[in-house]
N, C-alpha and C positions, 0 to 999 in steps of 0.2 A: 613827243619825240622829235628831235631836230632832224630836218632833211639835210642831205649832204651840203647843199648850197647854203642853208642857214647856219650849219656848223662852221663852214669856212668864213662866213660873214661875221659870226660871233668871235671866232679866233682873231680875225683881223682887227675887229673893234677892241678886243681885249689887249692886243699888242699896242695899238695906238694909245689906249688909256694908260697902260703901264709906262710907256715911253714919255707921254706928254702931260698926263693929268694925275697920275698916282702921287700920293703924298711924298714918296721917296724919289720923285722924278728929278729933284734938284741935286741929288747926290751923284758923284762921278763913279764910273766903272764901265765895263764892257757893255755896249748897247744891247748885245744879244742876251746878256745876263739880266738886264733890266726888262727885256721883252718877255722872256720865258724861262721857266725852271730847267729847261733842257741843258743850258750851258752848265749850271751847277751840277746837274746829274752826271753829265759826261765827265767833267773835270774830277768829280769824286771817284770815278772808276779808273783813273789813269795811274794811280800810285804816286802821283806827284802833287797831290792837292795841297799839302802844307807849303811847298815851294811856290805853287801858283798863287796862293793867297799872299805870300810874302812879296812876290814880285808885283802884285796889284797894289799893295799898300805902298811900296816904294814908288810906283808909277803915278798913282792918283792922290795919295795923301793919307791922312789919318782915319778917314771914314770912306769905305767903298761899298757900293751896292753890288752884291754878288748873286742876287735873285730878285724877282719882282717885289717881294715883300721882305727882303732880308739884307741886313747890313753887317759888315765886319769892321771892328775898330782895332786900333793899334796901341793906344797909350795906356799906361798904368792907371790913370784917372778913370778911363772908360771901364777898365776891369773893376775898379772899386764901385763905380756907379751901378754896374750891372749885377755883380755877384755879392756885394755887401749890402745892397739895399734891402732893408727889413722894416717891418711894422709889427709890433707885438711879437717879436722873435720869429716872424714868418717871412720867408723870402717874398719880395715883390715881383721880381722877374722870374716867372714860372718856367720850368723846364718844358721844352717841346716834347711831343710824343714820339717823333720818328727816330730818335737816337737810341732806342732800346728795342729788343726783339719783342714782337707782339705775342707774349705768352699768356696774356690774360691777367697777369699779376706783375706789377712793376718791381717787386722785391724792395730794394732800397735805392739803387742807382737809377732805376727806370721809373720810380714812383713820381708822378707828376703833381699829385695833391700835396701842397706844402704842409698841411697839418699831419697827414699820414707819414710823410717823410720825416718830419720832426720827431714823431713818436718812435719810429724805428731807429733813428739816429741816436735818440736818448737811451734806448735800451742797449744799443751796441757800444756807446761811448766808453764805459768802463773797460771794455776789452782792449782799448788802445791807450790806456793810461800808462804812465811811467812804471807804476808798481806792478801792473799786470804784465807789462813787457819784460820787466826784470825777472819775473817768474818764468817767462818763456825762454830765457837766455840759454839754459842747457839744451833745449831743443834746437835752437839756432846753431849752437856750437856743434851739435851732433851731425847736422847735415853739412856744414862747412868743413868739418874735420874729415868727413867721408870724401868730399870733393878733393881736399888736399891729399889724402891718402891715395886716391885713384890717380891723381896727376903725377905722383912719384914714379909710377910705372908707365902709364899711358902717355902722359904729357912729356915724359923724357924720351919717348921713342923717336925714331928717325924723322917722322913728319910732325910729331907733336899731337895735340888734341884739337878737335874741331870745336871752336868755342861757341858757335851758335847752338849746336846740339847740347853741349855740356851745360851751357847757361840755362837752357830750357829745362833740362833734367834737374839741375840743382834748384832752380827757382820753383818749379812745380812740385817737386818732392817736399820742399820746405813749406810751400803754400798749403798743400793738402793737409800736412801735419798741423800747421798753425790754425787752419780753418776748422776742421772737425776731427783732428787726431787720426787721420787716415794715412797709413804708410804706403806710398805709391811705389817706392823702391826702384825708380828708373836708373839711378846711378849704380845701385847694387847689381841690378840685372843687366845693365848696359843695353837697354832697349826702351823705345817709346811706350808710354801707357796708351790705352785706348783713347783717353781724353786728349792727350797731346797729338797723337797721330791723326785724330779726326778734326780737332778744332782749327789747327793751322790751315787745313784744306778748305775751311768754310769762309775764308776771308772775303772772297768775291761775293758769295751768297749774302753775307752779313751786310756788306755795303749796299748791295742791291735791295735788300729788305728795307733798309733805311730810305733809299731813293723812292721805293714804291709807296711810301707813305704820302708822297706828293703826286704819284701817278698810280692810283689804285687799280686801274684797269690792267696794268702791267704786272700786278703782284704775282700771278701764277708763273710768270717767266723767271722770277728770281730763283725758283726751285730748280730750274735747269742748270744753275751754276753749282749745284751740289754734285761732286764727283760720285760715280756709281759705287766706288769703294766705301765712301762715307755713308751712302744710303744703307748699305748692308750693315754698317757698324752703328747706325743711329739708335736702333732699339737697345743695343747693349750699352751705349753711351748714356742714354736717358735712364736706363735701369740702374746704372752704376751710381749716379747721383742720388736717386731715390733710395737705393739700398744703404748707402753711406749715411744719409740723413736719418733714416729709420733706425739704423744701428746706433748712431750717435745719440738719438733720443733715449734709447734703452740704456745707454751707458752713462747716463747722468750721474755725476758724483763719483764715478769710478775711473776717471781719466788719470793717466800717469802724469799729465801736465795740463795746464790751462790751455784752452784754445778759444777762438773767437765765438764759437757756438755756445760756450758756457753762459753767455749773457742772454741768449735766446731761449735756452731750455735749462734754467737753473735747477739744481738738484732739490731745492726746497719748494718747488712749485709742482702742481699736478702734471702728469704726463699729457701732452697735447693729444687730443683725439679728433678734433674737428678737421675734416679732410681739406677744407679750404685753407685753414691756417697751416697745416702741414705742407700743402702745396706752396704757400707763401714762404715757409722756411726753406724749402728746396730752392726757390728762386734766389733768396738771399744767400744761401750757401754757395750756389753756382757763381753769383756775382762776386762774393768775397774771394772765392778761389781764383777767378780770373783777374780780379783787381790786385791780388797779392802776387800772382805769378808774372804777368806781363811786364810791369814796370821793373821788377827785380831782374828778370831775364834780360831785358833791354840794357839795364845799367851795368849788370855784371859783365856783359859783352862790351858795351860802348866805352866804359871806363878803361878797360885794357886796350881797346882799339885806339882810343885817343892818346893814351899814354905812350904806346909803342910808336906813334907817329911824332912824338915830341921827346926825344932822348933826354934832354936837359930836365924836363919835368919828371920823367921816370926816375932819373938818377937822384934827384932831390927827394922824391918820395921814398925811394929805397933807403937813402941815408937817414931820413927821419925815423922810419919804422925800425930799422935795424939798430939805430943808435939809441932808441928808447927802451927796447926790450932785450933782456939777456936770455930769455927762453921763450919758446912758442907758447907755453902754458901761461905766461904772464899777460897775454893779450886777451882783453875782455871788453865788454861794453863800457865799463868804468874807466879803464886805463887808456882806451883810444880817444877819450874825450879831449885830451890835452894835445892831440896831434893836429895842429893848425893847417899844415900843408895837406895832410890827408883830407881834411874837411874841405879845403879849397879845391882839391882835385875832384872830389865827388860833386860839389856844387857846380863846377864848370862843366862836367859831363852832363849833369841834369839840365844845364842851360842850353847846351848845344843840341842835345837829343831829348826834346820834350816828349812826354807821353800824352799830354793833353793838347793834341793838335787838331782835333775835329771841330774846334770852335766853341764847344759847350754852349750851343744856342739856347737862348732864353726869349720869352715873349714879353714885350714891354707892356707895363700897365698904363703907359702914358706918363713918361718921365724924362728928365734931362740926363743925357749921357755925354760926358765930356763937353758940355756947353751946347749940345744939340738936343732940341726937344724931339723925342722919338714917340710917334703916336701909338696909342693903344693897339695891340695886336701885331705890331711889327716884330719880326724875329731879329734879334741882335746878339752879338757875341764879340769876344776879344780873340785875336789870334796870338796866343801866348808864344807860339812858335816864331812868328814874325817879330814880336816885341823883343824876345830874348836874343834875337840875331840881328837887331837893327843897329845901324851906326848912329842913330839918334841917341841910343842909350848905352852903347858899349864901344870901346876902342877895340879895333881888330875884331869885329863881331863874329867872324867865321873862323877865327883861330882859337885853338885850345890854349888858354892862358890862365892857369889857376891863380896866378899872382893877383888878379883883380879882386879876389875874395879874401885876401890876407889883411890882418890888422896893420896899422901903420908902423908898429914897433917890431914887426917880423923882419928877420934878415933878408928875406926874399921879396919884401914889399916893393912895388914899383909905383912911383908917382905918375907914370903914364896912364894909370887906370883910376886916378883919384876922382875923375868926373863921371865915372860909370854909374848908372842908375841901377844898382843891383836889384831893386824892387821890381824891375821890369821882368825879371825871371821868376815865374811862379809855377814850378814844375808840378805842384800838387793843388793848383788852383787856390781858391779862398772862399770864405763865406760858408753858409749852412751846408753847401754841397761840396766843399773842399774835401780832399781826401783825408779821412781821419787817421789813416795809417802812414801819413807822410813822415813823421818823426821815426817811426819804426823802420820804414824802408831806408831812410837815410842812415840810421845807425847800423842796420844789417849790411848794407853795402860797404860801409866803412870797416866793419868787423871782418867781412870776407877779404877785402883788399889788404888789410893789415896782416892777416894770416897768410895770404898767398904771397905777398911781397916779402914777408919775413922768411918764408920757406924756399922761395924759388927766384931764380933769375929768369925773366920772361923775354922772349924774342919771337917776333913774327916769323913764321916759316918761309922758306924760299918762295918768292913770287907773290906774297901777300901784301907787300908794301905798296902795290898799285891800287889797292882798294880805297874808295873815297866815300865819305858819308854823303856828300852832295850828289853823287852819281849812282851809287850802288845800293842805297837804301830805298825802300818804298813803303808807303803807308796807305792802307785801306781802312779797316777797323783795327787790325793788329799791324804792328810794324813787321815788315819782311826784311830781315838782315841777310847779307850775303854770307856764305860759308867763310870761316876765318880760322886758319890753322895757326896755332901758337905752341911754341916749345916751352915747357916748364922744366928747367934744369935746376936740380937741388943746389942751394947755395953751398959753397965750400967754406 
């Protein structure tokens, strides 16, 4: 056991080593970040972490040291080198362990073993195929149509509808139905589910639980960040997922529509009985539920948020949608595919409001990343958030400009954006751990917007025009969006 004096001496020696002799000592960045993980830990809790990393990359260059053994990169080439590097179809840059809750089972998104992750991903892959998605289309229409129906009354009221709440209700209702056929009915009942009401209050706890992977002695303190109201609801919350997974297993082959779980418990296979495997299924279900809900909720909200700040883009989108369809019932996944400006609007929203902003850290096997040899064991990552908002790759990078995504033969194409590197925006990441549901999310967002824009004239309620993405949004583990009131006036 170290005496206090010995502990101080060790800490001083460690700081000197990190600053002067560590293999990463040659890389630029804040000196305190190079000396100790405390800088990274503190910045992670501010809600401004994506912007902080963006500013560092602008200040120091394409590679920045953000912790004693951790680098962040900017360029699309770095992203390819990290996330696409494979050998025998196995990722070479392995996921770190501290970006998932320590449940004892990694599910799919938290599974660090490349072989195990590949096997789970292979089983789930058919659930995200085009054919499978087409079979789910009636389910998607059902939830979107309910949202539209609710907006005819609530959204047309004096103040309109609060979009943060409604985007969460819509996205989570849809996600639970798509994941394991569970009807959450938040939009129908006009109230938060237990899951929604509890999860959003765990944001600080979740980021602290990640931080304590580097500061294990502080791990008990993370639990102090759980509000008392959530402690009371946790048993019910955990029981809910367990009950739904167990119910879904028993309903194999009896579902009214396909869901993601169909690939995990197919009807022609024996009923799972192993407790460890069932626990594994519960973790996968919870991760699929969150992964489907959060990006959809963010983009349902942000797309309308950005459009209402750019009247010209909104007017162009309304003209395209209303000029293409003669009736609401004509709008489908197939018919919206030809709407180029709608696609551009969604792509631009995804660029500005990235969901993959935590860096997606990976452990180097000892390899070259964007021309830099990164020693084995070093944690490295790309800041997709910074890359997608960098003047290196985009003209007017902080402005909502859908025109940058249009083909050259489109009437609204602008040569101002001809040099934009569109590949610098990767809202669903890439490689073996890239989001398998990216195409589904993109199509679902487009379907929602086409139906909403065809049905309603949208307008930000009084006083909402002062909201700013740069100032009023925060990120910990989940995005925290400000309340945003929008009026949905039926088109005349």
